[in-house]
N, C-alpha and C positions, 0 to 999 in steps of 0.2 A: 776774186775771190771766194777761195769752196767752198758751196756750205756745209754749214753742220749741219748733217742732218742722227746722229746717233750720238749717243750718252753711255759712257758703258760700266763707267763707275758714279752710283749713286745708296742713297744709304736712307734710310727709316729710324723710324724711335727705337727702335727695337735695342737699337746702339750704346745708346741712352745719353748722346751730345747730337741726336738731332730728332728732325719733326715732320711729320707724317709718313701714312698708310702709302705701300705699295699703287693702292689706285689713286689717293693724291697726285701722284708723282705721270702718274701716267697721263690722264688728266692735260698736267703741267706742261707734257711734252707734243700734248697734240698741238694743245695750243702756241707751243710753241715753233713748230711747224716742223719737227721731228720726226721720223719713222721706226726707230728703232731705240728702245730703252736697257741697258744691264741693270738689271739690282743685284750691288757689289754689294750686300753690309758689311761690314765688320764679323767674320766668322765668331764663335769661343773657339776656346781654347782647351786642350783635351784635357789641363789640366788646375780650369781654371784663373788662370794669370791674368791682368788686368782685365778683369770681368764689370771693372767704374767705363769703359767707354767699353764693349763689343755683347750684343747678344750676349743672354743664357743658353746656355744651350738644349733648356726645358722651351725653349719657344724655334728652336727648328723647324718643328710641325707647320706651329704657326704662318710660318715664317714663309715654310713652301707654298703651302697650302691657299695663307693672301697673295703669292705671284698665282700659283694655280686660278683664282676666282678673280681677277685682274686681267689678267688674261684675254676675258670676254667681258671684258664691261667697256675697253676700250679695244676693238677691232686695227683704227684704220696708224696706230703702235702697235711691231712688233717686239715681244716682250720675250729678252732673257732675260735665267738666272745665276745668281754666280754668287760668288762670297770677295770677299779682299783678307788677304791672309801675312800673318806676318810670319816670315820665310824662317821660321827657326828649323831645326832639320828634326830635332828629335817627333815631330807633328808630324810630318809629312805625311806619315801611313794611315794616316788621321784623319789629313784633308785626301792622300787619293783613294782610302778605301768609305770613311764615311759619309764623303763629301759632294766629292765627282757620279754623281748618274743619284744623288738621292732627289726624292720628289724631285725631276726632269732639271736640275743641280747641272750645266752646263759648260759655265767654266770658274775660272778662280781668276784672282790680280795677287800681286804684290805688293801687299800695303808695310813697308819699314818703320814703323817708330822706335824699338830700341833694340839694339843690339846686345854683346852676350863678353864683357871684359871682360882679359882677361884676373879682373882681380875677382868673379862669380859678381858683380851686377850687371845691371841693365841702362845703361848712361844712355837720357834721350836723345836722338837723333838731329833733334831743332833745336836744342842747346849746348849738349852735353859732350857734343865731341869735342871735348877740348884740346886734346895734344895729334903732335902724327902715328901715332900708334893708332889709338881710337880710329882716327881716319882710317888706314887699313883697312881694318879689323872693320868698317861701313862697309872698304870697297869689297873687302869678300866674303862677305852678306849675299852682296847684291848681286855678285859674279857667280855665289857656288847657285840662286839664285833662278840667274837665268839661265843657265846653263842645266839645270834639274829638270825645264824642260815641262814645270808643273803650273804654267804659269802664262796665261793672255799678252802681260804684258807686264813693265813697270812703273805700281805708279811716283808719285812724284820721288824721280829719283836724284834731285836738284834741294833737294831738301833740308841734310848733311849742310845746307849754306845759315844756315842758322845757328848752325856753332861756330862761322863763321867769322871773326871783325872783316875780313877783307879777301879779297880772292891773290892764293898765295900759290908758290911751287907746293904744296903740300894737297891742295884745296883742286890744282891742278893732273895732279895723281892720280891722285883723287879719280876725277872725271872722268879720265882719260881710259881709268883702267877699266871705268865700266864699264862707255861708251862700246868700245874696238869688243868689248865681249860682247855687247848688246850685238852689235855690229854683224859678227863672226854669227852669235846665235839665231839671226835675224827675226828677235827677242823685240817687238817698236815700244820705246820709252812714252813716258810718257811728260802730254807736258800739261799740267795740272790750272784750273785757272782758278782751285779754293785759295789758293794764296793771296788771290788780287782783291780779295775782300778779307783778309785779315788785315788786324794793326801791321802797319811799317815797321819792320826791323829799326835799334836809331844803335850805329854801329860804329869806327872811327873811320872809317869811311863814306860816313855821311846816311842818311834817309833810306833805304830801298824793300821792297814788298819782300814777304820772309820769300815767295817765289809765286813765278820760274825765275833764276837766278841767268841770267842773261850769259856771262861767259861760260859755264856747263854747255850752255845750245851750243856756245860755239865751238866748241869743240866736239859734244855729237854730231855736228855736220863735216865736222875735218876726218872721222874716224868713218861715218856714211853710219852711221846709226838712222834707224825710221823711226817717228812719233811716231805719236795720236794724239784727238786734245779728248781733255774731260772737264769735265763741271767739276767731279768729284762734290755734287750734293748732297748738300743737310738741312734741305726745305726745299720742296713742291719749285714754285718759287724761282731757285736755282738751276734748274736743269740744264740750261740751258747758258748761264748768266760764263763772263767771258770769252766766247771762241772767236769775237768779229780780236780779242787782245794775242789773245796762243792766236789767232794765222797771221799775224800781220809781225810776229814773233818768227812765223816757218819763211817766214819773204820777207827777211831782214837778214836769217843766217842760212836762206836757204836750204831748208832741212826737205827730209823728204818724208809727206805725210801720209800714214796713211787710215784709210779711211773705218770710221767703226765698224761699217757696217763690212765693210771687205772679210774685216780679221775675224770678225765673226762668224763668216759663212761657213767656212771651213769645219763650225765645233756644232754639234747638236749636241743632244741627247740625249746623255749614256742609261741606258736601259734599266728600270727601277732594283733588275736582276743585281746590278753591280755592287748597290748598299749591303754593306756587312753586318 
């Protein structure tokens, strides 16, 4: 079993549903034997949307400063600075021009929690994608994000399973479209252990974790999509949580894993001058 050496999906108190400061996560990462840590708190949106579960725009400088200050505090763990972003196409110029390169921000990850429905609503992917049309819209959203070239990896792509009573032809079609697109583009899909720490879902087919959703990862293996393990830590104690359970899924489905240190190796901070 490969050692879990780095986590690139980590949150701070600023997103309003996590706890701990950057330096707390670095100390926890060191204690867990990690070599690197990526901070990727939920970015504010340019229009303030979904503000109750992400940092405020006024906290951007504070977040970046906390990351820079923590970097020198725990020299044994390499720190990379990023954000988790909703893949809303209209927000992409903001992501590219205002976030990447801002005070050392080096990477973005795609974390989809809502999709834009044809009726103008924004259903939550974890429980409200209750028609084949909404599931297709979810697939379209992720595939466009993958092909945008903006994101280092795609967070919890299987979390739409919370909207599904069972694995069926519609959910398989969604998985296949996402996984083929990711494999073709070379963008890893995230095996996320946060779902293992949430209450299990109760469905017509029984009780199961919110995610990872095993049938999705069977399709990922068939499609040749690469995967990355993340803990999606919302408190310092969870910075390496669930790594062994995710490794077992990788072994079970013979998935190709890309390590965090290899994925981030070619990513360096964009010069501060890139900030617009």
